[in-house]
C-alpha positions, 0 to 999 in steps of 0.5 A: 500499500502506498503512504496514506495522505491525511487532507484537512477540509476546513472553513477559512484558514483552520486547515492551513493552521491545523498542518502548521501546528502538526508540522512544528510539532512533529516535524514531519511535513507533506503528510497532511493537506489543507483544503478550505471552502473559502470563496467557492461553492461546492463543486469547486471544493469538490475539485479541490478535494479530488486534486489533493486525494488523487489516487488515494488512498486518504483520509479527510479530516473534517472540521464540522459534522456538517455542512459543505466541508463535509457534504462533499467530502462524503461525496468523494468518499462514497465507493471508494474503499480507500478514502475515508473520512472523519469529522471533528478534526483535533490535533491529537488526531492528527498527530496520531495519524501522521506516525500511523500511515502505513495502515488502510484508510479505514483503519487509520479513520478509526484510530485518530478518531479514538486519539482525538476522542481521548484527548477531549477532557474537562479539567478539574480545578 
């Protein structure tokens, strides 16, 4: 299997900021591609996603569990076993992902979602 791509799909510049943060923390470059829906409709966003994913395999990390970013991501992934989608992207899941890109997309998506969920806490004062 070729190395898994991560594509962060977000509103405005959120995706770019997350890629920059993961790169600064890990030193790993090129594992994640930022895609923004800024200034485009769903057709243009779909084209941006197709270009970023290429032939795959890929995991699409979407900022919110609804809206154009998710709709376009799910539309692209539908019927493609080599593309998985995760919503509610956070740094913890992205950090886990960049170190585990040698597994199938569905497994990487599940693993990243679990890492992201474990990172959500309400600290005790």
